[in-house]
C-alpha positions as CSV (number, residue, x, y, z in Angstrom):
1,M,-13.3,-18.7,79.1
2,W,-16.3,-17.4,77.2
3,G,-15.9,-15.1,74.2
4,E,-18.4,-12.8,72.5
5,G,-21.0,-14.8,70.6
6,G,-21.0,-17.7,73.1
7,V,-17.7,-19.3,72.0
8,L,-16.0,-21.5,74.6
9,L,-12.2,-21.1,74.6
10,G,-9.9,-23.4,76.4
11,T,-6.4,-21.8,76.3
12,S,-4.9,-18.4,76.1
13,E,-3.6,-19.1,72.6
14,E,-7.2,-19.8,71.4
15,V,-8.3,-16.6,73.1
16,E,-5.6,-14.6,71.2
17,F,-6.4,-16.3,68.0
18,H,-10.1,-15.6,68.3
19,A,-9.4,-12.0,69.2
20,V,-7.3,-11.5,66.2
21,K,-9.6,-13.3,63.9
22,S,-13.0,-11.9,65.1
23,G,-11.9,-8.5,66.6
24,H,-13.6,-9.3,69.8
25,S,-12.2,-7.8,73.1
26,N,-14.7,-8.8,75.8
27,F,-14.1,-12.2,77.3
28,S,-15.4,-13.7,80.6
29,E,-14.1,-16.5,82.7
30,S,-16.0,-19.7,82.9
31,T,-15.8,-22.7,85.1
32,E,-16.7,-25.0,82.3
33,E,-14.0,-27.0,80.7
34,K,-13.7,-27.4,76.9
35,K,-14.2,-31.0,76.2
36,P,-11.7,-32.6,73.9
37,L,-13.0,-33.6,70.4
38,T,-13.8,-37.2,69.7
39,E,-12.4,-38.9,66.6
40,E,-15.6,-38.5,64.8
41,E,-15.8,-34.8,65.6
42,K,-12.2,-34.4,64.5
43,L,-12.9,-36.2,61.2
44,L,-16.1,-34.1,60.7
45,K,-14.2,-30.9,61.4
46,K,-11.4,-31.9,59.1
47,R,-13.8,-32.6,56.3
48,T,-15.6,-29.4,56.9
49,L,-12.2,-27.5,56.7
50,E,-11.3,-29.4,53.5
51,D,-14.7,-28.6,52.0
52,K,-14.1,-24.9,52.8
53,I,-10.6,-25.0,51.3
54,R,-11.9,-26.6,48.1
55,Q,-14.7,-24.1,47.9
56,R,-12.4,-21.2,48.3
57,R,-10.0,-22.7,45.7
58,R,-12.9,-23.1,43.3
59,E,-14.0,-19.5,43.9
60,R,-10.4,-18.3,43.4
61,E,-10.0,-20.3,40.1
62,M,-13.4,-18.9,38.9
63,E,-12.3,-15.4,39.7
64,E,-8.9,-16.0,37.9
65,E,-10.7,-17.4,34.9
66,K,-13.1,-14.4,34.8
67,E,-10.1,-12.0,35.1
68,A,-8.3,-13.9,32.3
69,R,-11.4,-13.7,30.1
70,D,-11.7,-10.0,30.8
71,R,-8.1,-9.4,30.0
72,E,-8.4,-11.4,26.7
73,R,-11.5,-9.5,25.7
74,K,-9.8,-6.2,26.4
75,R,-6.7,-7.4,24.5
76,I,-8.8,-8.4,21.5
77,Q,-10.8,-5.1,21.6
78,M,-7.6,-3.1,21.8
79,G,-6.1,-5.0,18.9
80,Q,-9.2,-4.4,16.9
81,E,-9.1,-0.7,17.7
82,I,-5.4,-0.5,16.7
83,A,-6.1,-2.3,13.4
84,E,-9.0,0.0,12.7
85,R,-6.8,3.1,13.4
86,K,-4.2,1.7,11.1
87,R,-6.7,1.1,8.3
88,N,-8.1,4.6,8.8
89,M,-4.6,6.0,8.6
90,Q,-3.8,4.0,5.4
91,D,-7.1,5.1,3.9
92,Q,-6.4,8.7,4.7
93,E,-2.9,8.4,3.3
94,L,-4.2,6.9,0.1
95,K,-6.8,9.6,-0.2
96,R,-4.2,12.3,0.5
97,I,-1.9,10.9,-2.2
98,A,-4.8,10.7,-4.6
99,E,-5.8,14.3,-3.9
100,E,-2.2,15.4,-4.3
101,R,-2.0,13.7,-7.7
102,K,-5.3,15.2,-8.7
103,K,-4.1,18.6,-7.6
104,E,-0.8,18.2,-9.5
105,K,-2.7,17.2,-12.7
106,M,-5.0,20.2,-12.3
107,E,-2.0,22.5,-11.8
108,D,-0.3,21.0,-14.9
109,K,-3.5,21.5,-16.9
110,I,-3.8,25.1,-15.8
111,A,-0.1,25.7,-16.6
112,R,-0.5,24.2,-20.1
113,Q,-3.6,26.3,-20.7
114,K,-1.7,29.4,-19.6
115,V,1.2,28.6,-22.0
116,K,-1.3,28.0,-24.8
117,E,-3.0,31.3,-24.2
118,E,0.4,33.1,-24.1
119,I,1.4,31.5,-27.4
120,E,-2.0,32.5,-28.9
121,R,-1.6,36.1,-27.7
122,D,2.0,36.2,-29.1
123,R,0.7,34.8,-32.4
124,Q,-2.0,37.4,-32.6
125,A,0.4,40.2,-31.8
126,R,2.8,39.1,-34.5
127,K,0.0,38.7,-37.0
128,E,-1.2,42.2,-36.3
129,M,2.3,43.6,-36.5
130,F,3.2,42.0,-39.8
131,G,-0.3,42.7,-41.2
132,N,0.1,46.4,-40.6
133,K,3.5,46.3,-42.2
134,G,2.0,44.6,-45.2
135,E,-0.7,47.2,-45.5
136,E,1.9,50.0,-45.3
137,K,4.0,48.4,-48.0
138,S,1.0,48.0,-50.3
139,Q,0.1,51.6,-49.9
140,A,3.6,52.7,-50.6
141,A,3.7,50.5,-53.7
142,S,0.5,52.1,-55.0
143,V,2.0,55.6,-54.8
144,A,5.5,54.8,-56.0
145,P,6.2,54.0,-59.7
146,K,6.0,50.4,-60.6
147,P,9.4,49.0,-61.2
148,Q,10.2,46.9,-64.2
149,P,9.5,43.2,-63.4
150,A,12.7,41.3,-62.9
151,P,13.2,38.0,-64.6
152,A,11.7,35.2,-62.6
153,A,14.3,33.2,-60.7
154,Q,14.3,29.5,-61.2
155,T,12.8,27.8,-58.1
156,A,14.4,24.7,-56.8
157,P,12.4,21.5,-57.3
158,K,10.5,20.3,-54.3
159,K,12.0,17.2,-52.8
160,E,9.7,14.3,-52.2
161,Y,10.9,11.6,-49.8
162,T,9.4,8.5,-51.4
163,T,12.4,6.1,-51.2
164,A,14.3,4.5,-48.4
165,R,17.9,3.2,-48.4
166,L,17.3,-0.3,-47.2
167,Q,19.9,-3.0,-47.9
168,R,17.7,-5.8,-49.1
169,K,20.4,-8.5,-48.7
170,K,20.8,-7.7,-45.0
171,L,17.1,-7.3,-44.3
172,V,15.8,-10.6,-42.8
173,G,12.9,-9.6,-40.6
174,N,11.1,-6.9,-38.6
175,G,10.4,-7.1,-34.9
176,A,7.3,-5.3,-33.5
177,D,4.6,-5.5,-31.0
178,G,1.2,-7.0,-31.7
179,A,-0.5,-3.8,-33.0
180,S,-2.4,-4.1,-36.2
181,V,-0.5,-1.3,-37.8
182,M,2.6,-3.5,-37.6
183,T,1.3,-7.1,-38.0
184,D,-1.8,-6.7,-40.1
185,C,-1.8,-9.2,-43.0
186,K,-2.9,-6.6,-45.6
187,N,-1.9,-3.1,-44.6
188,G,0.6,-3.7,-41.8
189,L,4.2,-2.6,-42.0
190,V,5.5,-6.1,-42.6
191,A,2.9,-6.8,-45.3
192,C,3.7,-3.4,-47.0
193,M,7.5,-4.2,-46.9
194,R,6.9,-7.6,-48.4
195,R,4.8,-6.2,-51.2
196,D,6.8,-3.0,-51.9
197,L,10.2,-4.6,-51.7
198,E,9.1,-7.8,-53.4
199,W,10.5,-9.8,-50.6
200,P,8.0,-12.4,-49.5
201,E,10.5,-14.1,-47.3
202,L,10.6,-11.2,-44.9
203,E,9.8,-12.4,-41.4
204,G,7.6,-10.5,-39.1
205,I,8.5,-11.2,-35.4
206,H,6.1,-10.5,-32.5
207,C,8.1,-9.3,-29.5
208,T,8.6,-12.2,-27.1
209,A,8.4,-10.1,-24.0
210,H,5.1,-8.6,-25.1
211,K,3.7,-12.0,-25.9
212,L,4.7,-13.3,-22.5
213,E,3.0,-10.4,-20.8
214,L,-0.2,-10.9,-22.8
215,A,-0.2,-14.6,-22.0
216,Y,0.3,-13.8,-18.3
217,K,-2.6,-11.3,-18.4
218,D,-4.9,-13.8,-20.1
219,A,-3.9,-16.6,-17.6
220,M,-4.5,-14.4,-14.5
221,K,-7.7,-12.8,-15.8
222,G,-10.0,-15.1,-13.8
223,V,-7.7,-15.5,-10.7
224,P,-8.9,-13.3,-7.7
225,L,-5.6,-13.9,-5.9
226,A,-3.7,-12.1,-8.7
227,K,-5.8,-9.0,-8.4
228,R,-5.3,-9.1,-4.6
229,V,-1.5,-9.3,-5.0
230,D,-1.6,-6.4,-7.5
231,L,-3.6,-4.3,-5.0
232,L,-1.3,-5.3,-2.1
233,L,1.9,-4.3,-4.0
234,L,0.2,-1.0,-5.2
235,G,-0.9,-0.2,-1.6
236,I,2.5,-0.8,-0.1
237,Y,4.2,1.2,-2.9
238,L,1.8,4.2,-2.4
239,F,2.2,4.0,1.4
240,Y,6.0,4.6,1.2
241,E,6.2,6.6,-2.0
242,K,5.2,10.1,-0.9
243,C,5.8,9.9,2.9
244,S,9.5,10.4,3.8
245,L,8.7,9.6,7.4
246,N,7.4,6.1,6.5
247,R,10.5,5.5,4.4
248,S,12.9,6.5,7.2
249,L,11.0,4.3,9.7
250,L,11.1,1.4,7.2
251,K,14.9,1.9,6.9
252,Q,15.2,1.8,10.7
253,A,13.1,-1.4,10.7
254,H,15.6,-2.9,8.1
255,E,18.5,-2.0,10.4
256,I,16.8,-3.6,13.4
257,C,16.1,-6.8,11.4
258,Q,19.7,-6.7,10.0
259,L,18.4,-6.7,6.4
260,P,19.5,-4.8,3.3
261,F,17.3,-1.9,2.6
262,F,14.8,-2.4,-0.3
263,I,12.3,0.2,-1.2
264,P,8.9,-1.1,-2.4
265,T,8.5,-0.7,-6.2
266,R,5.4,-0.4,-8.4
267,L,4.1,-2.5,-11.2
268,G,3.3,0.2,-13.8
269,D,5.5,2.3,-16.1
270,T,6.4,-0.8,-18.3
271,R,4.3,-3.8,-19.1
272,W,7.0,-6.5,-18.8
273,L,6.9,-9.2,-16.2
274,P,10.4,-8.4,-14.7
275,R,8.8,-5.4,-13.0
276,M,6.3,-7.7,-11.3
277,L,9.1,-10.1,-10.3
278,Q,11.2,-7.2,-8.9
279,A,8.3,-5.9,-6.8
280,L,7.6,-9.4,-5.4
281,E,11.3,-10.0,-4.6
282,H,11.5,-6.6,-2.7
283,L,8.4,-7.5,-0.8
284,Q,9.8,-11.0,0.1
285,K,13.2,-9.6,1.2
286,S,11.6,-6.7,3.2
287,Y,8.7,-8.6,4.7
288,K,10.0,-8.8,8.2
289,A,10.9,-5.1,8.2
290,I,7.5,-4.1,6.8
291,V,5.6,-6.1,9.4
292,L,7.8,-4.6,12.1
293,H,7.0,-1.1,10.9
294,M,3.3,-1.8,10.6
295,Q,3.1,-3.1,14.1
């Protein structure tokens, strides 16, 4: 049987298969018989089919690789956009906090100025009131007869605080920071006490915690990583300081990670190294929760 396109079909199964595959519906009978394939033809046809299968497999693999690259590119692009949005949000939050602090400082300055002006107005009013009373008294005194001068009362001697009750036997040393007003070899407090008390054995002790802080500052002065750590701790602290929503989300992240809740702390206020150690410990213990919240 002949099909559309001049294809010779031998059995009804081949006719049905060709109809389904090609969509042809017009077939005509033929007296020719379909010759069976020889071994060489079978091998050739088999190789042709295998080549087609390999070709389609390669095309499918290439399409899958292309789709995978497209997905990876979209994922990277989406990650970059999310990171950019997070950075913008953090920058906006830091700017907002800075503006709020600037506004608070300005309001405090205005309030102090108002208080100073009110005090000055009150001082001027009292000055005018008491000045008028003094003028009235002077006028009344000029009209009235002058009274006899009373004997001058004895005024108490003015006290001068030039001595101090220091127990010299118990005075061993003086602890202070490294300021020159305390430790100067000529006019410092320790030098004056040695000279005035005639006690050359008096020891002047520089605060150990202050010396340790100064040594740390000098050691870390040329280390860029130390500055980055300070900025990181300050940024995390400011991110959670003013925003109650961020603090509540951080607390939920601690609960999800099954960690005790630690609020990030700042480095300032005091100069001692324990504040730095406390901030680093809180960051280390809350690291998983902070990363979970930032994601």
